[in-house]
LOLOVEX-360632 format. One line per field, with one value per residue (C-alpha): x, y, z; residue number from 1; residue in one letter. Coordinates in Angstrom, 2 decimals, padded with zeros to 5 digits. Each point is the difference from the previous one (the first is absolute). Layout:
// residues N
east c(X; ...)
north c(Y; ...)
up c(Z; ...)
num c(NUM; ...)
residuo c(A; ...)
***
This chain:
// residues 580
east c(013.27; -000.81; -003.44; 000.33; 000.02; -003.40; -001.73; 001.89; -002.34; 001.03; 000.24; 002.71; 002.48; -000.56; 002.74; 000.50; 003.43; -000.95; -000.03; -003.29; -001.26; -000.37; -002.89; -002.20; -001.91; 000.58; 002.61; -001.94; 002.34; -000.32; -003.82; -000.15; 002.33; -001.80; -003.40; 001.09; 001.77; -002.78; -002.81; 001.97; 000.65; -003.64; -001.24; 002.58; 000.87; -003.57; -000.21; 003.35; -000.81; -003.38; 001.55; 002.75; -002.56; -002.17; 003.11; 000.87; -003.56; -000.53; 003.29; -000.91; -003.48; 001.53; 002.46; -002.76; -002.23; 002.81; 000.66; -003.67; -000.27; 003.10; -001.22; -003.44; 001.50; 002.37; -002.80; -002.33; 002.70; 000.94; -003.59; -000.10; 003.30; -000.96; -003.37; 001.71; 002.24; -002.69; -002.41; 002.49; 001.08; -003.67; -000.53; 002.87; -001.29; -003.44; 001.49; 001.96; -003.10; -002.38; 002.14; 001.21; 003.81; 000.16; -002.06; 002.42; 002.84; -001.87; 001.64; -003.26; -001.90; 002.74; 000.13; -003.77; 000.28; 002.81; -002.08; -002.94; 002.23; 001.43; -003.47; -001.47; 002.81; 001.02; 003.55; 002.65; 000.13; 002.99; -000.17; -001.11; 001.90; -000.54; 003.02; 000.20; 001.09; 003.49; 000.36; -000.29; -002.37; -002.52; -002.16; 000.66; -002.01; 001.41; 002.39; 003.20; 001.69; -000.20; -001.29; 001.78; 001.86; 001.23; -000.91; 000.68; 003.03; -001.83; -000.75; -003.48; -000.86; 000.90; -002.11; -003.03; 000.46; 000.23; -002.67; -002.42; 000.00; 002.78; 000.28; 003.53; 001.74; 001.02; 002.86; 001.30; 000.12; 000.18; -002.08; 002.54; -002.99; -000.98; -002.96; -001.43; -001.70; -003.01; 000.13; -002.70; 000.59; -002.68; -000.27; -000.72; -002.03; 003.03; 001.62; 002.30; -000.36; 000.67; 000.50; -002.06; 002.15; -000.90; 002.43; -001.03; 001.75; 000.70; -001.96; -003.24; 001.91; 001.74; -003.36; -001.56; 002.78; 000.33; -003.72; 000.18; -000.71; 003.30; 000.11; 003.18; 003.06; -000.91; 001.22; -001.83; 001.65; 000.32; 003.07; 000.63; 001.45; 003.58; -000.62; -000.09; -002.41; -002.99; -001.23; 001.69; 000.58; 000.19; 002.95; 001.41; 000.78; -001.41; -001.70; 002.24; 002.56; 000.67; -001.59; 002.09; -002.30; 000.24; -002.52; -002.83; -000.47; -002.89; -003.25; -003.42; -001.69; 000.71; 002.83; 001.13; 003.57; 002.54; 003.09; 002.88; 000.94; 003.56; 000.41; -001.20; -003.52; -002.69; -002.59; -003.34; -000.23; -003.25; 000.17; -001.84; 000.69; -002.49; -001.27; 000.89; 002.38; 003.69; -000.89; 000.37; -001.99; 001.84; -001.13; 002.69; -000.49; 002.45; -000.70; 000.84; -002.82; -002.41; 000.63; -000.52; -003.53; 001.35; 002.70; -002.68; -001.95; 003.21; 000.78; -003.50; 000.49; 003.37; -001.39; -002.95; 002.39; 002.25; -002.98; -001.55; 003.28; 000.64; -003.52; 000.13; 003.46; -001.16; -003.03; 002.11; 002.70; -002.54; -002.10; 003.03; 001.49; -003.32; -000.55; 003.57; -000.07; -003.16; 001.61; 003.01; -002.25; -001.90; 003.31; 001.21; -003.25; 000.47; 003.54; -001.18; -002.74; 002.50; 002.40; -002.85; -001.04; 003.60; 000.29; -003.22; 001.12; 003.33; -001.73; -002.28; 003.00; 001.78; -003.13; -000.29; 003.70; -000.25; -002.88; 001.91; 003.17; -001.95; -001.61; 003.33; 001.70; -002.82; 000.40; 003.72; -000.70; -002.69; 002.40; 002.77; -002.43; -001.23; 003.49; 001.28; -002.96; 000.74; 003.63; -001.06; -002.32; 002.82; 002.33; -002.62; -000.46; 003.65; 001.75; 003.26; -001.22; -002.60; 002.58; 002.03; -001.06; 002.02; -001.73; -003.44; 000.74; 001.06; -003.27; -001.96; 001.88; -001.04; -003.64; 000.09; 001.50; -002.67; -002.68; 001.51; 000.20; -003.63; -001.04; 001.84; -001.71; -003.34; 000.63; 000.84; -003.24; -001.94; 001.67; -000.91; -003.64; -000.17; 000.78; -003.53; -002.52; -002.54; -001.97; 000.20; 000.20; 003.52; 001.42; 002.32; 002.30; 000.57; 000.61; 002.41; 002.04; -000.06; 001.47; 002.68; 000.96; 001.32; 002.42; 000.69; 003.49; 000.99; -001.38; 002.14; 003.14; -000.45; -001.30; -003.22; -002.56; -003.55; -002.99; -003.52; -002.88; -003.46; -002.90; -002.23; 001.68; -001.54; -001.13; -001.43; -001.44; -001.29; 002.48; 002.47; 002.66; 002.51; -000.23; 000.30; 003.06; 001.60; -000.87; 001.47; 003.07; 000.73; -000.29; 002.15; 002.68; -000.08; 000.43; 002.90; 001.70; -000.40; 001.15; 003.57; 001.17; -001.42; -003.05; -003.65; -003.22; -003.33; -003.28; -003.32; -003.40; -003.14; -003.71; -000.78; -002.20; -003.38; -000.27; 000.86; 003.22; 003.57; 003.04; 003.52; 003.12; 003.57; 002.46; 003.79; 002.85; 001.89; 001.43; -003.38; -001.19; 000.77; -003.13; 000.23; -000.14; -002.80; -002.75; 001.81; 000.87; -003.10; 000.84; 001.20; 003.80; 000.65; 002.54; 002.01; 002.39; 001.56; 003.16; -000.91; -002.14; -003.35; -002.37; -002.55; -002.89; -000.42; -001.97; -001.83; -001.24; -000.81; -002.07; -002.00; -000.51; -001.32; -002.51; -000.98; -001.18; -001.86; 002.50; 002.21; 003.63; 001.64; 003.60; 001.66; 003.76; 002.76; 003.58; 002.26; -002.90; -001.90; -003.09; -003.48; -002.37; -003.66; -002.43; -003.77; -001.80; -003.75; -001.40; -001.35; 001.12; -002.81; 000.04; -000.99; 003.18; 002.06; -001.49; 000.77)
north c(-007.99; 001.00; 000.14; 003.80; 000.14; -001.74; 002.58; 003.07; 002.13; 000.86; 003.73; -000.58; -000.67; 003.49; 001.99; 003.71; -000.74; -003.21; -000.12; 001.22; 001.43; 003.44; -001.36; -000.29; 002.89; -000.95; -001.26; -003.10; -000.95; 003.44; -000.03; -003.45; 000.94; 003.25; -001.71; -002.71; 002.46; 002.59; -002.54; -001.99; 003.09; 001.11; -003.53; -001.34; 002.98; 000.37; -003.77; -000.18; 003.08; -001.37; -003.40; 001.59; 002.10; -003.07; -001.92; 002.64; 000.46; -003.75; -000.45; 002.79; -001.51; -003.38; 001.60; 002.07; -003.06; -001.99; 002.82; 000.32; -003.75; -000.01; 002.99; -001.56; -003.35; 001.62; 002.13; -002.93; -002.15; 002.81; 000.19; -003.77; -000.06; 003.11; -001.49; -003.25; 001.82; 002.46; -002.83; -001.82; 003.14; 000.85; -003.52; 000.48; 003.43; -001.48; -002.74; 002.56; 002.12; -002.89; -001.88; 000.95; 000.34; -002.54; -002.50; 000.19; -001.16; -003.29; -002.53; -001.93; 003.15; 001.12; -003.44; 000.11; 003.44; -001.22; -002.99; 002.28; 002.31; -002.86; -001.37; 003.41; 001.24; -003.25; -000.13; 002.62; 000.36; -002.01; 000.85; 002.55; 001.53; 002.53; 002.11; 002.11; 003.61; -001.19; -001.85; -003.49; -002.38; -000.93; -002.43; -001.80; -002.53; -001.47; -002.58; 001.75; 000.13; 003.75; 000.13; 002.69; 001.46; 003.53; 002.53; 003.27; 000.68; -000.83; 003.00; -001.18; -000.06; 003.67; 000.84; -001.74; 001.92; 003.30; -000.58; -002.40; -002.29; -001.39; -002.14; -001.27; -001.00; -003.64; -001.27; -003.23; 000.94; -002.68; -002.32; -000.10; -000.12; 002.90; 001.72; 003.38; 001.20; 002.13; 001.46; 001.94; 001.93; -000.74; 002.64; -001.11; 001.67; 000.65; 002.09; -002.77; -001.97; -003.30; -000.95; -002.56; -001.34; -002.38; -001.58; -000.53; -002.26; 001.17; -002.93; 001.99; 002.74; -002.56; -001.57; 003.38; 001.14; -003.34; -000.01; 003.36; -000.03; 001.45; -001.61; -001.14; -000.05; 002.80; 000.15; 001.32; 000.44; 002.32; 001.80; 002.31; 003.49; -001.38; -002.14; -003.30; -002.53; -000.71; -002.85; -002.28; 001.39; -001.89; 001.99; 002.21; -002.29; -001.80; 001.45; 002.18; 000.38; 003.44; 000.35; 000.95; 002.87; 003.49; 000.89; 002.08; 003.58; 000.66; 001.09; -000.01; -001.51; -002.93; 000.56; -001.81; 000.69; -001.46; -001.72; -002.28; -003.36; -000.86; -001.60; 003.09; -001.24; 002.68; -000.32; 001.51; 000.52; 000.74; 000.76; 001.57; 000.57; -001.84; 002.56; -000.46; -002.85; -000.22; -001.90; 001.03; -002.11; -000.45; -001.63; -000.36; -001.11; -000.31; 002.37; -002.77; -002.15; 002.90; 001.14; -003.39; 000.95; 003.29; -001.85; -002.03; 003.14; 001.72; -002.91; 000.25; 003.75; -000.57; -002.79; 002.22; 002.81; -002.30; -001.55; 003.41; 001.48; -003.05; 000.13; 003.75; -000.21; -002.89; 001.97; 003.13; -001.87; -001.89; 003.10; 002.18; -002.70; -000.56; 003.72; 000.73; -003.14; 001.26; 003.41; -001.76; -002.07; 003.11; 001.74; -003.00; -000.05; 003.69; -000.65; -002.97; 002.07; 002.71; -002.55; -001.72; 003.33; 000.74; -003.46; 000.48; 003.40; -001.47; -002.78; 002.50; 002.08; -003.09; -000.95; 003.40; -000.04; -003.56; 000.95; 003.03; -002.00; -002.78; 002.46; 001.68; -003.34; -001.41; 002.69; -000.67; -003.74; 000.22; 001.82; -002.52; -002.87; 001.55; 000.70; -003.42; -001.59; 002.07; -001.06; -003.63; 000.41; 001.59; -002.84; -002.46; 001.73; 000.35; -003.24; 001.57; 000.12; -002.73; -002.67; 001.80; -001.84; 002.24; 003.19; -001.59; -001.27; 003.48; 001.45; -002.75; 000.84; 003.65; -000.99; -002.35; 002.69; 002.48; -002.59; -000.63; 003.76; 000.28; -002.62; 001.88; 003.29; -001.83; -001.28; 003.50; 001.32; -002.86; 000.74; 003.70; -000.84; -002.41; 002.77; 001.35; -001.55; -001.91; -003.20; -002.29; -003.65; -001.29; -003.32; -001.00; -002.28; 002.79; 002.56; -002.29; -000.60; 003.73; 000.68; -002.63; 001.70; 002.92; -002.26; -002.46; 001.35; -000.23; -003.55; -001.00; 001.62; -001.61; -003.31; 000.25; -002.59; 001.32; -002.35; 001.26; -002.41; 001.37; -002.41; 000.23; 002.15; 003.37; 000.62; 003.53; 002.35; 003.56; 002.12; 002.89; -001.06; 002.65; -000.95; -003.70; 000.73; 001.91; -002.78; -002.76; 002.05; 000.82; -003.67; -001.17; 002.61; -001.10; -003.63; 000.87; 001.77; -003.10; -002.78; -000.78; -000.31; -003.17; 000.13; -000.69; 002.01; -001.81; 001.78; -001.81; 001.43; -001.90; 000.60; 000.31; -002.75; 001.05; 003.27; 001.51; 001.62; -000.82; -001.13; 000.85; -001.35; 001.23; -002.50; 000.30; -002.09; 002.98; 000.75; 000.14; 002.26; -000.58; -001.02; 003.07; 002.28; -001.67; 001.94; 003.30; -000.16; 002.02; 002.80; 003.27; 000.42; -003.50; -001.74; -003.20; 001.44; 002.59; 001.34; -001.49; 002.83; -001.06; 002.82; -002.11; 001.43; -002.55; -002.64; 002.66; 001.64; -003.43; -000.82; 003.22; -000.48; -003.54; 001.27; 002.92; -002.42; -002.13; -002.82; -001.36; -001.13; -002.71; -001.07; -003.27; -000.15; -002.23; 001.11; -001.69; -001.52; 002.93; 002.18; -000.32; 002.98; -000.91; 002.62; -000.49; 002.24; 000.51; -000.33; 003.56; 002.81; 002.33; 003.71; 001.02; -001.53; 001.70; 003.37; -000.67)
up c(-018.80; 003.59; 001.60; 000.05; -003.79; -000.07; 002.20; -001.23; -002.15; -003.56; 000.66; 002.62; -002.80; -001.44; 001.71; -000.71; -001.47; -001.79; -003.83; -001.44; 003.33; -001.59; -002.08; 003.12; 001.52; 003.65; 002.41; 001.10; 002.82; 001.54; -000.35; 001.62; 002.86; 000.81; -000.24; 002.43; 002.32; 000.24; 000.23; 002.55; 002.15; -000.11; 000.79; 002.43; 002.21; 001.42; 000.47; 001.78; 002.10; 001.08; 000.76; 002.12; 001.88; 000.54; 001.08; 002.61; 001.22; 000.30; 001.84; 002.44; 000.44; 000.87; 002.43; 001.58; 000.32; 001.63; 002.47; 000.85; 000.54; 002.20; 002.03; 000.43; 001.04; 002.52; 001.46; 000.38; 001.58; 002.37; 001.18; 000.54; 001.95; 001.95; 000.86; 001.03; 002.51; 001.10; 000.67; 002.26; 001.75; 000.65; 001.37; 002.49; 000.94; 000.64; 002.18; 002.00; 000.56; 000.66; 002.51; 003.42; 000.08; 002.81; -002.02; -002.93; 002.22; 000.52; -002.38; -000.42; -000.89; -002.39; -001.67; -000.46; -001.65; -002.33; -001.02; -000.79; -002.07; -002.01; -000.72; -000.86; -002.25; -001.60; 001.23; 000.02; 003.78; 001.28; 003.74; 002.57; 002.87; 002.78; 000.94; 003.09; 000.27; 000.92; -003.32; 001.57; -001.75; 002.67; -001.97; -003.31; -001.98; -003.19; -001.47; 001.16; 003.43; 000.59; 003.57; 002.10; -002.99; 000.59; -002.72; 001.77; -002.23; -003.22; -002.23; -000.74; 003.73; 000.35; -003.11; 001.48; 003.23; -001.90; -002.69; 001.61; -003.01; -002.14; -003.15; -000.57; -003.18; -000.49; 002.15; 001.59; 003.70; 002.68; -002.18; -002.86; -002.35; -002.29; 001.60; 000.89; 003.15; 000.79; 003.52; 001.91; 003.22; 002.62; 002.71; 003.57; 002.74; 002.19; -002.75; -001.17; -003.25; -001.61; -003.66; -001.90; -002.80; -002.88; -002.44; -003.62; -002.48; -003.57; -001.49; -000.49; -001.79; -002.22; -000.85; -000.68; -002.35; -001.78; -000.85; -001.76; -003.74; -001.13; -003.43; -001.70; 002.23; 002.40; 003.59; 003.09; 003.39; 002.99; 001.32; 002.89; -000.09; 000.01; -003.10; 001.94; -001.47; 002.21; -002.19; -002.46; -003.50; -003.26; -001.36; 002.75; 002.93; 003.01; 003.03; 002.22; -002.81; -001.47; -003.42; -003.02; -001.00; 001.50; 002.72; -001.53; 001.11; 002.33; -001.58; 001.62; -003.06; -002.28; -002.47; -003.15; -001.15; -002.40; 001.31; -000.87; 001.43; 001.00; -003.44; -001.84; -000.82; -000.20; 002.74; 000.85; 003.76; 001.77; 003.71; 002.91; 003.69; 002.23; 002.49; 003.71; -000.84; -000.92; -003.17; -003.63; -002.45; -003.32; -003.23; -002.66; -003.60; -002.84; -002.88; -002.44; 001.41; 000.19; -003.55; -001.64; -000.97; -001.35; -001.92; -001.76; -000.80; -001.14; -002.31; -001.47; -000.56; -001.67; -002.19; -000.92; -000.93; -002.02; -001.80; -000.70; -001.24; -002.19; -001.42; -000.63; -001.57; -002.17; -001.19; -000.54; -001.92; -002.07; -000.78; -000.79; -002.21; -001.77; -000.64; -001.14; -002.14; -001.71; -000.52; -001.50; -002.28; -001.08; -000.72; -001.99; -001.96; -000.70; -001.21; -002.01; -001.61; -000.85; -001.48; -001.78; -001.48; -000.91; -001.50; -001.99; -001.20; -000.99; -001.88; -001.69; -001.00; -001.25; -001.93; -001.64; -000.78; -001.30; -002.29; -001.26; -000.53; -001.72; -002.42; -000.67; -000.65; -002.11; -002.69; -000.79; 000.40; -002.67; -002.36; 000.70; -000.57; -003.26; -001.34; 001.06; -001.80; -003.09; 000.05; 000.32; -002.97; -002.05; 000.95; -001.16; -003.38; -000.90; -000.63; 001.13; 003.61; 000.02; 000.34; 002.67; 003.14; 002.28; -001.13; 000.23; 003.53; 001.03; -001.31; 001.78; 003.20; -000.36; -000.54; 003.05; 002.19; -001.12; 000.78; 003.48; 000.70; -001.08; 002.53; 002.76; -000.84; -000.09; 003.54; 001.15; -001.46; 001.62; 003.37; -000.34; -000.73; 002.96; 002.48; -000.35; 002.49; -002.09; 000.50; -002.99; -000.95; 000.67; -001.22; 002.83; -002.00; -002.51; 002.77; 001.86; -003.14; -000.76; 003.45; -000.53; -003.27; 002.08; 001.89; -002.81; -000.64; 003.71; 000.14; -002.96; 001.42; 003.46; -001.38; 002.05; -001.12; -000.23; -000.12; -000.68; 000.53; -000.86; 000.27; -001.85; -002.63; -000.63; 003.65; 000.04; 002.64; 000.08; 001.94; -000.25; -002.47; 001.13; 003.69; -000.84; -002.09; 002.93; 002.43; -002.16; -000.88; 003.69; 001.00; -002.92; 000.80; 003.64; -001.08; -002.32; 002.90; 002.21; -002.36; -000.93; -003.60; -001.50; 002.28; -000.78; 000.06; -000.50; -000.65; 000.20; -000.91; 001.06; 000.52; 003.72; 001.35; 001.31; -001.96; -003.37; 001.20; -000.98; 002.01; -001.15; 001.70; -000.52; 001.52; -000.05; 001.41; 001.40; 003.44; 001.76; 002.83; 003.73; 002.00; 002.24; -003.08; -001.97; 001.76; -000.63; -003.69; -001.01; 002.46; -001.54; -000.10; 001.30; -002.21; 000.24; -002.61; 002.31; -001.55; -003.43; -001.32; 001.46; 000.96; 001.85; -002.07; -002.82; 001.92; 002.03; -003.21; -001.41; 003.08; -000.34; -003.75; 000.56; 002.55; -002.24; -002.69; 002.58; 000.39; 002.73; 000.09; 002.12; 000.41; 001.06; 000.33; 001.34; 000.40; -002.57; -001.96; -001.46; 000.16; -001.47; -000.42; -000.58; -001.36; 000.10; -002.52; -000.54; -003.49; -000.09; 002.33; -001.13; -000.74; 003.55; 001.44; -002.72; 000.94; 003.67)
num c(1; 2; 3; 4; 5; 6; 7; 8; 9; 10; 11; 12; 13; 14; 15; 16; 17; 18; 19; 20; 21; 22; 23; 24; 25; 26; 27; 28; 29; 30; 31; 32; 33; 34; 35; 36; 37; 38; 39; 40; 41; 42; 43; 44; 45; 46; 47; 48; 49; 50; 51; 52; 53; 54; 55; 56; 57; 58; 59; 60; 61; 62; 63; 64; 65; 66; 67; 68; 69; 70; 71; 72; 73; 74; 75; 76; 77; 78; 79; 80; 81; 82; 83; 84; 85; 86; 87; 88; 89; 90; 91; 92; 93; 94; 95; 96; 97; 98; 99; 100; 101; 102; 103; 104; 105; 106; 107; 108; 109; 110; 111; 112; 113; 114; 115; 116; 117; 118; 119; 120; 121; 122; 123; 124; 125; 126; 127; 128; 129; 130; 131; 132; 133; 134; 135; 136; 137; 138; 139; 140; 141; 142; 143; 144; 145; 146; 147; 148; 149; 150; 151; 152; 153; 154; 155; 156; 157; 158; 159; 160; 161; 162; 163; 164; 165; 166; 167; 168; 169; 170; 171; 172; 173; 174; 175; 176; 177; 178; 179; 180; 181; 182; 183; 184; 185; 186; 187; 188; 189; 190; 191; 192; 193; 194; 195; 196; 197; 198; 199; 200; 201; 202; 203; 204; 205; 206; 207; 208; 209; 210; 211; 212; 213; 214; 215; 216; 217; 218; 219; 220; 221; 222; 223; 224; 225; 226; 227; 228; 229; 230; 231; 232; 233; 234; 235; 236; 237; 238; 239; 240; 241; 242; 243; 244; 245; 246; 247; 248; 249; 250; 251; 252; 253; 254; 255; 256; 257; 258; 259; 260; 261; 262; 263; 264; 265; 266; 267; 268; 269; 270; 271; 272; 273; 274; 275; 276; 277; 278; 279; 280; 281; 282; 283; 284; 285; 286; 287; 288; 289; 290; 291; 292; 293; 294; 295; 296; 297; 298; 299; 300; 301; 302; 303; 304; 305; 306; 307; 308; 309; 310; 311; 312; 313; 314; 315; 316; 317; 318; 319; 320; 321; 322; 323; 324; 325; 326; 327; 328; 329; 330; 331; 332; 333; 334; 335; 336; 337; 338; 339; 340; 341; 342; 343; 344; 345; 346; 347; 348; 349; 350; 351; 352; 353; 354; 355; 356; 357; 358; 359; 360; 361; 362; 363; 364; 365; 366; 367; 368; 369; 370; 371; 372; 373; 374; 375; 376; 377; 378; 379; 380; 381; 382; 383; 384; 385; 386; 387; 388; 389; 390; 391; 392; 393; 394; 395; 396; 397; 398; 399; 400; 401; 402; 403; 404; 405; 406; 407; 408; 409; 410; 411; 412; 413; 414; 415; 416; 417; 418; 419; 420; 421; 422; 423; 424; 425; 426; 427; 428; 429; 430; 431; 432; 433; 434; 435; 436; 437; 438; 439; 440; 441; 442; 443; 444; 445; 446; 447; 448; 449; 450; 451; 452; 453; 454; 455; 456; 457; 458; 459; 460; 461; 462; 463; 464; 465; 466; 467; 468; 469; 470; 471; 472; 473; 474; 475; 476; 477; 478; 479; 480; 481; 482; 483; 484; 485; 486; 487; 488; 489; 490; 491; 492; 493; 494; 495; 496; 497; 498; 499; 500; 501; 502; 503; 504; 505; 506; 507; 508; 509; 510; 511; 512; 513; 514; 515; 516; 517; 518; 519; 520; 521; 522; 523; 524; 525; 526; 527; 528; 529; 530; 531; 532; 533; 534; 535; 536; 537; 538; 539; 540; 541; 542; 543; 544; 545; 546; 547; 548; 549; 550; 551; 552; 553; 554; 555; 556; 557; 558; 559; 560; 561; 562; 563; 564; 565; 566; 567; 568; 569; 570; 571; 572; 573; 574; 575; 576; 577; 578; 579; 580)
residuo c(M; T; W; L; S; H; I; K; P; D; F; W; S; V; R; P; N; S; P; G; A; S; R; Y; M; F; N; Y; R; R; I; W; K; W; S; V; L; L; T; G; I; V; S; L; I; P; L; I; F; I; T; L; V; D; Y; K; V; T; E; Q; A; F; E; S; E; F; R; L; R; A; A; R; L; V; S; N; T; R; R; V; V; G; F; F; L; T; E; R; R; A; A; L; D; F; I; A; R; D; N; D; P; Q; A; L; T; D; P; A; R; L; A; H; I; L; E; G; L; Q; K; S; F; G; G; G; F; M; D; L; G; V; I; G; A; D; G; Q; Q; K; T; Y; V; G; P; F; S; L; Q; D; K; D; Y; H; E; Q; A; W; F; Q; M; V; V; D; R; G; V; Y; V; S; D; V; F; L; G; F; R; Q; V; P; H; L; I; I; A; I; R; Q; N; M; A; N; G; S; F; Q; V; L; R; A; S; L; G; I; G; P; F; E; D; L; L; S; N; M; E; L; G; G; L; G; D; A; F; M; V; N; G; R; G; V; L; Q; T; N; S; R; Y; F; G; R; V; L; E; P; M; S; L; P; V; P; E; Y; H; P; S; T; Q; V; V; D; G; L; S; S; T; G; E; K; L; Q; I; G; Y; C; F; I; E; D; T; P; F; I; L; M; I; V; K; K; N; Q; D; L; M; R; A; W; H; R; T; R; L; E; L; I; L; F; L; V; F; S; V; T; L; I; L; G; V; I; L; G; T; A; T; Y; M; V; H; N; I; H; L; A; D; E; K; R; L; M; S; L; H; H; L; E; Y; S; N; K; L; A; S; I; G; R; M; A; A; S; V; A; H; E; I; N; N; P; L; A; I; I; N; E; K; A; G; L; I; K; D; L; F; T; I; K; Q; L; Y; A; G; D; A; K; L; N; S; L; V; D; S; I; L; A; S; V; K; R; A; G; K; I; T; K; R; L; L; T; F; A; R; N; L; E; A; T; V; E; G; V; Q; L; D; E; L; V; R; E; V; F; S; F; V; D; K; E; A; Q; V; R; D; I; H; I; E; V; D; V; S; P; P; G; V; A; I; R; S; D; R; G; K; L; Q; Q; I; F; L; N; I; V; N; N; A; F; A; A; V; E; D; G; G; H; L; R; V; K; V; R; H; E; E; G; N; D; G; V; V; L; S; F; C; D; D; G; C; G; I; P; P; E; D; V; H; R; I; F; E; P; F; F; S; T; K; T; G; K; G; G; T; G; L; G; L; S; I; T; Y; N; L; V; H; E; I; G; G; R; I; E; V; V; S; E; V; G; K; G; T; C; F; T; I; H; L; P; N; D; I; G; H; E; R; M; K; A)
***
């Protein structure tokens, strides 16, 4: 037996095409399926719809929040980097305006200015140089040997001449060290000019970007318009190497876009162009890292949905099964009542017929008995026949047969009278033996040994004699069907301890009842004698009759050893219970 058979409700076995299904009013499987389906649709579709909407809204909220954070971080960093460069460019512009051009060509004066810049701005300034209008470096202070270097062919020199101020991107130059320059054109009184140039290392930018609160495995770096890295990047190369991402399109404000890495990973890219510089600030984060918080929330939503669906389905299945099971029980009770009524009507008809037959038989039996007695008397008077033993034995046989037939008709009349519901004093040992008289012939033919033990003799109660007779007869017939030829049936009648009731036990040594069927034997239409003529109503009717007279019935059985039915009866069932 599988675990499914333990949880499968009884009504599930009633198929439309199964034997006896036409007796029921409903198709229970169909009712159960439609109840589960409709209730499930009404309950689950709104839940699933709301969960999906919440899922989408929450996902969009997370994405929007991540974009806003990225945009805010890029904008703030752009302001910091822009202020950093603007501050140093303003310092050079102030120096150019505050100092005489001739004074700036003095190496001592220029060294003093460089020292002041380095102290005031905390590093960043590598060196200072003054370049004449011909592109020759006139004065230089710094760690490199750049005195008298010629810059007139350098592109940046021409831009300074044209624009008056210039901020370069990062390059190696003569120094062979990544750096950028800020150059200011200083006009002279004679109409000529000279250029004040400062070199800045990329260290301050590296420190600035590395101290950003990116979270997770984000990357912040700067590139120029050609896609060349201006600072080191965690994932996309070293300084002055071309990055593997495409160069973003120009936009005056901060932008956050989606992108793909060279390996196909989804990225969130925030960028902005730093005004008046060749730099593009970029902050790149992996979507997988960003969405970890969303993945946790998504898992919680999915678990909530699974738990809710499981709970709702469990309640729906349990409720539908409970309701359909009760409908099935009510239908079975209806069928049982109908069969009980039919059975009672049949018994009443049999009783009336038995009474009629008994009366009809009693008349010829009386004549036969009278004539046989007369013949016996005549045989006794006449010596011719008095000594004929054979004739006398034949007459005695006729008289015995008449007497036996009279007993049978008397039983039929008693059975007919017992069908009427009346409360009277009933001697149980007499009633039990009366019931056994109906099956005495079958017991003799099958060699079934019957033992009746009544203690004390003459135990009597006030109850319905007819119902008791039906109860005992049903149990005895059930026992006869269970035992093999040569079996045993033992009946014990005792006073019940603790009250004035009576306990009767009917124990046989028949085939027994399987443990999984013991709790079902009193159900209507359940029979262990399938295919052997069993209707499944005998024990069900017996159970109801026992309860109608205020008693209770119990059963203990073991396969291969036998079954024992125990009936507890009150001493007086009362007229009120009989009316009920």
